[in-house]
N, C-alpha and C positions, 0 to 999 in steps of 0.2 A: 481609527479607528479598533477597537478589540475584535478580536476573534478568537476561537477555542480550535486546538487541536486537539485531535482525540486518539489517545494512545492504547492499544490495546498488549496485556501480554497473553502471547498463546501457549499452552500446555503441552506437551510431548508427554510423552513418556518417563526420558532422562534427561529433558531440557527444557529450558526456557529463554522463548524470545522475544525481540519488540516486534509488533507486528501494527505497522501504521494507516493511518485510513486514507494517505495518500493513492495505495496504489488502488483501493474500492473508487475513491475520487476518482481518478484518472478511467477507469474499469468504465464505472457509471454514467464520464463524460462520453465515454466513446459509443456505447450504448444507445444513449440519448440524440445519438445522431450529432451531436454540437462537434463531436470532431469533425474540423471540416478541411485537416493539412491538405488532403488529395479528394478528388473529385467521386474518391469509391464509395463514399458515405452513402451516395445517390443510390446504389444499387442493393443494398441489404445492409441491416443491420450490423454493428461488427459485433465478432462473438468471441466472448470471455467465456475459459472452462471453471467451475467453481472454483472459489479464491479459495485454496488453502495452502500452510506450507507442506512442502511436497520433497519428496527423494527425488523421484526421477521426473523430467521433462520429457517428451516427445513432441520435435517440433518442425510442421511442416510449412509449407511454401505462403499459402495463402488461401479463405476461407470459399467451400463450395456453395452451391444456391439451394436454398431449403426451400421446401411447400411452405407454404401458410400454416398447416396443420403438425408439420414436423417438428420437432424438437431439437434448438441449434446448438449444436456441440464444435467445437474444435476434431477433425480427424473424429468424425461423429460416426459409430458402431451400425448406423446405414450405409456408410460407402465398404465399397471394398476394400479402402486403404484401413480405415477405421477399424473396421472389422477383423483383420490379420493384429494389428496392435492391442485389441481387445484380448484375441487367442494368446497373445502371448504374457501380457499382464495379468491375465484371469487365476493362473493358481496362485497371486501373490498380494491379490487385495487386500489380504489383511493384515499382509507385513509387509507391505512398501504402501508410501502414498506416491501416486502418478498425479501430474498433470497436465493437459494437452495444448497445445499452441499451436498461431499461425505465425509467420515473419509477419503478412500482413491481416491484419483482421478483416476488414471486408472485403470484399467479391469482385474481381478483376472481369470486367465483362467487353468483350467488342460485339454489336450486333446481336447484343443477349445470349450471347455463346459465352461459356469460360474460354477465356484467356489465362497466359503465364504471365504473375504483374514485373511491371520494368522498373529497372535499378534505383527510380528516382521514389517511387510509392513506395518499393522496400524501406530507404532510407528514412520517408516521412513516419513510417511504421513501428522501427528499432526501439527508436526511445520506448515504447511500450513494452517492447521484450525485455528493453536493460531493466524498466522495472520490475518486470517478473519475475527477471532473474533472482535481484536485488529484495525482493519483498519475500518471495516465496522459499527461497535458498535451498535450490536441488544441490545436490553433490553431484548426480550424474544427468547428461542432456544428450539426447539422439538428435542428431540432426539430420532430416531425412532427407535422403536424394542430395545429390552433387551440387544442385545451385543454392541449397538454403546451405550445403559444408561451405561453400566457398563463399557467400557474403556472409555470412558468420563469423568466420573466422580470420575474412579480411579484415571485419570490422575490429577484431581482436587482436590483428597485429601479428597473425599468425600466417606459418606457409599452411598449404594445401597439399593432405596425404593421398598419394592414391588408392581407391577403395580395395580393399580387401576381395578377391575372387573370388577366396574359399570360406568367405564370412567372418573371419578370425579377426573382427575387429579389436584394433587398438584404441583407449582414451587418451584425450591430449588433455593432459592437467594445463591448468588455467587460474593461478587465482586457487581458490580450495575447489574449483571447479571441472568433473575433468568430460569434456567436450565427445563426443563418440561420432564421426559421420560412418552412416549406415547406406546402405544402399535403400531406396524409397520401398515400400511398402508394394507400391503399383507395378514397381519394375520388377521384382520377384511375381508377382502373379501373373505376368503376363510373358515374363521371357523367362524366367528361372524355376518355374513353376515346380519341376520336381526335386527341385531344393530349399522348400518351402523349411521341412525338416530340420535342417541343416542350423537357415537363417533364423528359426526360432528358438532353438537348442542354445545356439551362439550369443544370440542376444540375452536370453537368460540366464547363461552362464554369466555373461558382463554384469549385468546392474547387481547379480546375487554378489558378487565380486567386488563392488564397489560398496556394498551396503553393510553395515551391521543389523541386520534384520532384526535382529531381537530386542533393539533399543530404539524401536517404533513402531509408534501405532497408527491408523488410520485417525481416529478420531482426535478431535484437535476442538480443546475448551477453552473456552473465553473465563480466566478468571478472574480479572482486573481490568478496570479503567480506570484511567488516570487521565483528569483534563488539567492544561494549559494554555493560563492564559496570555496572550502574547499583546 
């Protein structure tokens, strides 16, 4: 049987990368509820951010539950944690491309209440995160909270560092990507509220250090389409 694979060339200000249709197809597969790797697909449609080449990733644990009339987005600004993340990135939206995701794309529920995902649910959804990394090519990935940082770094065969109590976070270089374990925004909002400014400034300082901001624009232009017959 013949089939076609579409490959897009995505043009940024200073670089051209190949963007395969595989990622879009997998995201659409999940969104259509045909992803049945675990039972969580029954709770709510899996949630993905806009698919774009991104300098900085924010990685949470799992999706939250949305009302039917709400826009579904990972780490949504409708949530307290998402609103804090938005305030961190807002001054740089014209210079840095951000992408938000969760390890578990669906909503874990117990008796109609949100719960933490269990490890096998995280394991089942991890290939989606790996595909996001390979296709969207971030240089800096913020791992939000101890559970996310521990799981991801363990999967990448790296030791788990202690969280900086003064918010001076250190990146961990794995391949071409800087992974940065940071406190979860909800922890800051509940337990360290008087240190919010320090939290924000240290994260902004870190991703500004990691990026050559002038080389990138937020706009992605698809300028070529190549069909390959297999």
